[in-house]
C-alpha positions as CSV (number, residue, x, y, z in Angstrom):
1,M,-8.5,5.4,-176.8
2,K,-10.4,7.3,-174.1
3,L,-7.7,10.0,-174.0
4,W,-7.9,10.3,-177.8
5,L,-11.7,10.7,-177.7
6,D,-11.3,13.3,-175.0
7,G,-8.9,15.3,-177.1
8,I,-11.3,15.1,-180.1
9,K,-14.1,16.4,-177.9
10,D,-11.9,19.3,-176.8
11,I,-11.0,20.1,-180.5
12,V,-14.7,20.1,-181.5
13,L,-16.3,21.8,-178.5
14,S,-13.7,24.6,-178.0
15,P,-14.7,26.5,-181.2
16,L,-18.3,25.7,-180.6
17,S,-18.2,27.2,-177.1
18,I,-16.5,30.4,-178.4
19,A,-19.1,30.7,-181.2
20,G,-21.9,30.1,-178.7
21,A,-20.6,32.7,-176.3
22,A,-20.3,35.2,-179.2
23,I,-23.8,34.5,-180.3
24,D,-25.1,34.8,-176.7
25,L,-23.4,38.2,-176.4
26,L,-24.8,39.5,-179.7
27,F,-28.4,38.4,-179.1
28,D,-28.3,39.0,-175.3
29,R,-29.1,35.3,-174.4
30,S,-28.6,34.0,-170.9
31,G,-29.6,31.2,-168.6
32,A,-31.2,28.1,-170.0
33,D,-31.4,29.7,-173.5
34,S,-27.6,30.3,-173.6
35,L,-25.8,28.4,-176.4
36,F,-22.6,28.6,-174.5
37,Y,-24.1,26.7,-171.5
38,R,-25.8,24.2,-173.9
39,V,-22.4,23.4,-175.4
40,M,-20.9,23.0,-171.9
41,R,-23.7,20.6,-170.9
42,Y,-23.0,18.5,-174.0
43,G,-19.3,18.4,-173.0
44,E,-20.2,17.4,-169.4
45,R,-22.5,14.6,-170.6
46,F,-19.8,13.3,-172.9
47,D,-17.3,13.4,-170.0
48,L,-19.6,11.4,-167.8
49,W,-20.1,8.9,-170.6
50,L,-16.4,8.6,-171.3
51,N,-15.5,8.2,-167.6
52,L,-11.9,9.1,-168.3
53,Y,-10.8,9.3,-164.7
54,G,-13.1,6.6,-163.2
55,P,-10.4,3.9,-163.0
56,A,-8.1,6.2,-161.1
57,R,-10.8,7.3,-158.6
58,E,-11.7,3.6,-158.0
59,A,-8.0,2.7,-157.6
60,A,-7.5,5.4,-154.9
61,H,-9.7,3.3,-152.5
62,H,-8.0,0.0,-153.2
63,P,-4.7,-1.2,-151.7
64,D,-3.5,-2.5,-155.0
65,G,-4.3,0.7,-156.9
66,L,-4.7,0.3,-160.6
67,L,-3.5,-3.3,-160.5
68,S,-6.8,-4.2,-158.9
69,R,-8.6,-3.7,-162.2
70,R,-6.5,-6.5,-163.8
71,G,-7.8,-9.1,-161.4
72,L,-4.4,-9.6,-159.8
73,R,-3.3,-8.4,-156.4
74,G,-0.1,-6.4,-156.5
75,K,1.9,-9.0,-154.6
76,E,0.8,-11.8,-156.9
77,M,1.7,-9.7,-160.0
78,I,5.2,-9.0,-158.7
79,E,5.7,-12.7,-157.9
80,Q,4.6,-13.6,-161.5
81,I,7.1,-11.1,-162.9
82,D,9.9,-12.5,-160.6
83,R,9.1,-16.1,-161.8
84,A,9.1,-15.0,-165.5
85,S,12.4,-13.0,-165.1
86,P,15.2,-15.0,-166.8
87,A,18.1,-13.4,-164.8
88,P,18.6,-13.6,-161.1
89,D,18.5,-10.3,-159.2
90,H,22.3,-10.2,-158.7
91,A,23.1,-10.7,-162.4
92,L,22.7,-7.0,-163.1
93,T,25.2,-5.9,-160.4
94,N,28.1,-8.3,-161.4
95,G,27.5,-10.6,-158.4
96,E,27.5,-7.8,-155.9
97,P,24.4,-7.4,-153.7
98,R,22.1,-4.7,-154.9
99,P,22.0,-1.6,-152.6
100,P,18.7,-1.0,-151.0
101,S,16.4,1.4,-152.8
102,P,15.6,4.7,-151.2
103,T,12.0,3.7,-150.9
104,S,12.5,0.4,-149.1
105,T,12.6,0.4,-145.3
């Protein structure tokens, strides 16, 4: 939903900023009186309200990343998925042990 709202904001503010810049050039406006910068401030205020990237910034400082916002620790969530899985780990490899993944040490 947030990404959709951000896209709508871009669709609305892009032509407004171009029109504002054109009017500013025609009427020699600059600084606080500039329509272009006024549109940019509206966009910035909307971005701050929307907080599209806030969860990712918060997750960067937490060991469980984005999972921390769900109220579960990463290890607990993986254990729940393992318990809910109907097939044992070796069922997908025809009884052969699964080779280690390149990311495991």
